[in-house]
C-alpha positions as CSV (number, residue, x, y, z in Angstrom):
1,M,-34.9,-38.4,-62.4
2,A,-37.7,-36.6,-60.3
3,N,-40.1,-38.8,-57.9
4,Q,-43.2,-40.0,-59.1
5,W,-44.9,-38.7,-56.2
6,F,-44.7,-35.8,-53.7
7,C,-46.1,-36.5,-50.0
8,F,-47.1,-33.5,-47.6
9,K,-48.5,-33.0,-44.6
10,K,-52.0,-33.4,-45.5
11,F,-52.3,-34.5,-49.4
12,T,-50.4,-36.3,-52.1
13,V,-49.2,-35.1,-55.5
14,R,-48.4,-37.8,-57.8
15,Q,-46.6,-36.2,-61.2
16,D,-45.7,-39.4,-63.3
17,R,-48.5,-37.8,-65.8
18,C,-47.3,-34.0,-65.4
19,A,-44.7,-32.1,-67.1
20,M,-43.7,-29.8,-64.1
21,K,-42.6,-31.6,-61.1
22,V,-43.3,-30.2,-57.6
23,G,-40.8,-27.2,-57.0
24,T,-40.0,-25.0,-54.6
25,D,-41.3,-22.7,-57.0
26,A,-44.8,-23.2,-56.1
27,V,-44.9,-24.3,-52.5
28,I,-43.5,-20.8,-51.9
29,L,-46.2,-19.5,-53.9
30,G,-48.9,-21.5,-52.8
31,A,-47.4,-20.9,-48.7
32,W,-47.1,-16.9,-49.6
33,T,-50.4,-16.0,-51.4
34,P,-52.9,-14.4,-49.0
35,V,-55.9,-16.2,-48.5
36,E,-58.3,-14.4,-46.1
37,G,-60.9,-12.9,-46.9
38,K,-61.0,-14.8,-50.1
39,F,-63.9,-17.1,-51.4
40,R,-63.5,-17.8,-54.8
41,A,-60.0,-18.9,-56.7
42,L,-58.7,-19.5,-60.0
43,D,-55.8,-21.4,-60.8
44,I,-54.0,-20.7,-63.7
45,G,-52.3,-24.0,-65.6
46,T,-52.6,-26.1,-62.3
47,G,-50.5,-28.9,-63.3
48,T,-50.4,-31.4,-60.5
49,G,-53.1,-29.5,-58.8
50,I,-50.3,-28.6,-55.9
51,L,-51.2,-24.6,-55.8
52,A,-55.1,-25.4,-55.6
53,M,-54.5,-27.9,-53.0
54,M,-52.0,-25.8,-50.8
55,L,-54.7,-22.6,-51.0
56,A,-57.9,-25.1,-49.8
57,Q,-55.6,-26.3,-47.2
58,R,-55.0,-22.8,-45.7
59,S,-58.4,-21.7,-46.2
60,D,-61.8,-23.5,-45.7
61,A,-63.7,-20.8,-47.1
62,L,-62.0,-21.1,-50.7
63,N,-63.9,-22.6,-53.9
64,I,-61.2,-23.1,-56.3
65,L,-61.1,-23.6,-60.3
66,A,-58.3,-25.6,-61.2
67,L,-57.7,-24.8,-65.3
68,E,-55.1,-27.2,-66.9
69,L,-54.6,-27.2,-70.9
70,D,-52.6,-30.5,-71.1
71,T,-55.1,-34.1,-71.1
72,D,-52.9,-36.3,-69.4
73,T,-52.1,-33.1,-66.7
74,A,-55.5,-32.3,-66.0
75,V,-56.5,-36.2,-65.8
76,Q,-53.7,-36.5,-63.1
77,A,-54.5,-33.5,-61.6
78,T,-58.4,-34.4,-61.0
79,Q,-57.0,-37.7,-59.3
80,N,-54.3,-36.1,-57.0
81,I,-57.6,-33.7,-56.0
82,A,-60.0,-36.3,-55.6
83,G,-57.1,-38.5,-53.3
84,S,-57.2,-35.2,-51.1
85,D,-59.4,-33.8,-48.5
86,F,-60.0,-31.0,-50.6
87,Y,-61.9,-32.5,-53.2
88,R,-65.6,-30.9,-52.8
89,R,-63.8,-27.7,-53.0
90,I,-61.6,-28.0,-56.4
91,N,-63.3,-28.5,-59.5
92,V,-60.4,-29.4,-62.5
93,L,-61.2,-27.8,-66.2
94,Q,-59.5,-28.8,-68.9
95,M,-59.3,-25.5,-70.6
96,D,-57.0,-22.9,-72.3
97,F,-57.0,-20.0,-70.3
98,R,-57.3,-17.6,-73.3
99,N,-60.4,-19.1,-74.0
100,Y,-61.7,-19.1,-70.6
101,Y,-61.4,-15.5,-69.8
102,L,-63.6,-14.3,-73.1
103,Q,-66.4,-16.1,-71.3
104,P,-68.5,-13.7,-69.3
105,E,-69.5,-13.5,-65.5
106,K,-66.5,-15.2,-64.2
107,E,-65.5,-13.4,-61.3
108,F,-62.9,-14.1,-58.6
109,D,-61.2,-12.8,-55.6
110,L,-58.0,-14.6,-56.1
111,I,-56.4,-15.7,-58.9
112,I,-52.8,-18.0,-58.5
113,C,-50.2,-18.4,-61.3
114,N,-46.6,-20.4,-61.7
115,P,-46.7,-19.0,-65.3
116,P,-44.2,-20.9,-68.1
117,Y,-41.4,-17.6,-68.0
118,F,-38.6,-18.8,-70.4
119,I,-39.5,-16.2,-72.5
120,N,-35.8,-16.2,-74.7
121,S,-34.5,-19.6,-73.7
122,Q,-34.0,-22.5,-75.6
123,R,-36.7,-24.6,-75.8
124,P,-36.5,-28.0,-73.5
125,A,-36.0,-31.4,-75.7
126,D,-39.4,-32.7,-74.0
127,E,-42.2,-31.5,-76.1
128,G,-44.8,-31.7,-72.8
129,R,-42.0,-30.0,-70.2
130,S,-41.3,-27.5,-73.2
131,L,-45.3,-26.7,-73.4
132,A,-45.7,-26.5,-69.9
133,R,-42.7,-24.2,-69.3
134,H,-42.1,-21.6,-72.5
135,S,-43.7,-18.3,-72.6
136,E,-45.2,-19.1,-76.2
137,S,-47.7,-21.0,-74.8
138,L,-49.3,-18.1,-72.8
139,R,-47.9,-14.9,-72.5
140,M,-47.7,-12.6,-69.6
141,K,-50.0,-10.4,-71.7
142,D,-52.6,-13.1,-71.5
143,I,-52.5,-13.6,-67.9
144,F,-52.6,-10.2,-67.2
145,A,-55.6,-9.3,-69.2
146,G,-57.4,-12.2,-68.6
147,S,-56.9,-11.7,-64.8
148,A,-58.1,-8.1,-65.4
149,K,-61.6,-9.4,-66.6
150,L,-62.0,-12.0,-64.1
151,L,-61.1,-10.3,-61.1
152,Q,-63.3,-8.5,-58.7
153,E,-62.6,-5.2,-57.7
154,N,-60.6,-5.9,-54.5
155,G,-59.2,-9.2,-56.0
156,H,-55.8,-10.4,-56.4
157,L,-53.6,-11.9,-58.9
158,S,-50.4,-13.9,-57.1
159,M,-47.7,-15.6,-59.3
160,I,-44.2,-16.2,-59.1
161,I,-41.2,-15.4,-61.9
162,P,-37.7,-15.3,-62.4
163,A,-36.6,-11.9,-61.1
164,D,-34.4,-10.8,-63.7
165,V,-38.2,-10.5,-65.8
166,I,-39.3,-8.2,-62.9
167,D,-39.6,-5.1,-64.5
168,V,-40.9,-6.1,-67.9
169,T,-44.0,-7.7,-65.6
170,I,-44.1,-5.2,-63.8
171,E,-45.0,-3.1,-66.9
172,S,-47.1,-5.6,-68.9
173,A,-49.3,-5.6,-65.7
174,K,-49.5,-1.8,-66.1
175,V,-50.8,-2.3,-69.4
176,A,-53.9,-4.3,-68.1
177,G,-54.4,-2.3,-65.1
178,L,-52.8,-3.7,-62.1
179,Y,-50.1,-2.9,-60.0
180,P,-47.8,-4.7,-57.7
181,E,-49.1,-4.6,-53.8
182,S,-46.4,-7.0,-52.4
183,I,-43.2,-8.4,-53.7
184,L,-41.3,-10.7,-52.0
185,N,-37.6,-11.1,-53.6
186,I,-36.6,-15.2,-53.2
187,H,-32.5,-15.4,-52.6
188,P,-31.6,-19.1,-53.1
189,L,-28.9,-18.3,-50.2
190,P,-27.5,-15.9,-48.3
191,G,-25.8,-12.7,-49.8
192,V,-26.6,-13.8,-53.8
193,E,-29.1,-12.2,-56.0
194,P,-32.5,-13.3,-56.1
195,K,-33.5,-15.6,-58.4
196,R,-37.5,-15.5,-58.1
197,V,-39.8,-13.2,-56.8
198,C,-43.1,-13.3,-55.7
199,L,-45.9,-10.6,-56.9
200,L,-49.3,-9.8,-55.3
201,F,-51.3,-7.5,-58.0
202,S,-54.3,-5.8,-57.4
203,F,-56.1,-2.5,-58.6
204,E,-54.8,-0.2,-56.8
205,E,-51.7,1.7,-57.8
206,K,-49.6,2.3,-54.4
207,V,-46.1,1.7,-53.4
208,P,-45.4,-2.0,-52.8
209,L,-44.5,-4.0,-49.8
210,T,-41.3,-5.5,-50.3
211,E,-39.7,-8.1,-48.7
212,S,-37.3,-11.1,-48.8
213,L,-36.9,-14.6,-48.3
214,V,-33.9,-16.7,-48.3
215,I,-34.7,-20.6,-48.8
216,E,-30.9,-22.4,-47.6
217,Y,-27.8,-21.7,-45.6
218,S,-24.6,-22.3,-47.2
219,V,-25.2,-26.3,-46.7
220,R,-27.5,-27.6,-49.0
221,H,-31.2,-28.8,-47.7
222,N,-30.1,-27.1,-44.3
223,Y,-32.8,-24.2,-44.9
224,T,-33.6,-20.9,-43.1
225,E,-35.9,-20.4,-39.9
226,E,-37.9,-17.9,-42.3
227,Y,-38.6,-20.5,-45.1
228,Q,-39.9,-23.3,-42.8
229,E,-41.9,-21.3,-40.9
230,L,-43.3,-20.5,-44.7
231,T,-44.0,-23.7,-45.3
232,R,-44.4,-25.6,-42.0
233,E,-47.8,-26.3,-43.0
234,F,-47.2,-28.5,-45.9
235,Y,-43.7,-30.4,-45.7
236,L,-43.4,-33.5,-43.7
237,N,-40.1,-33.1,-42.2
238,F,-40.7,-29.4,-41.0
């Protein structure tokens, strides 16, 4: 059973009311996503609020809207953010992103999302976890269509996905006029194929900068120097 809270250096995430708990995917995405020159960010499906708080910690200039569909999860995200130093710059809104992006004049220069991605997988038994993780609740094309509408001309969309769906994800983004600018292949161990990929999309079509990150050496919890460096601002033990 996952811990009911997770302590970072500058904030604590309580997660007993959230289907999706704090995990490595979110920490990597929140630490990797570029924030320089960004002022208005949108967090799609904020969950515990971890990504919104990570971005706020990394940039004093950022104001963030955190969208969450589930009622209990939105309440807990609000409580987590209220207990942090960043509460003045993060607003939680309980709303479906598919309805939100239909509203006019909502512009951001950064959108971040740890999306539901089990496209063809068996549904988890727990219905709340199923809603949080299964792509039927929010399809990739919805994320890209909405992001293309809400982003400013020089804006970026940042997300993390399973490595085995990268091709279909990039093709789906192209339909909306978004193209990969940076790609981070995430390897769990040295010599192992990547399991996750971070993608940074923009409206400019060009050859993306492609890099790799290895999380651990062969011994569990023996984290690589590159992973520690990326996440040092957040984990207590780094």
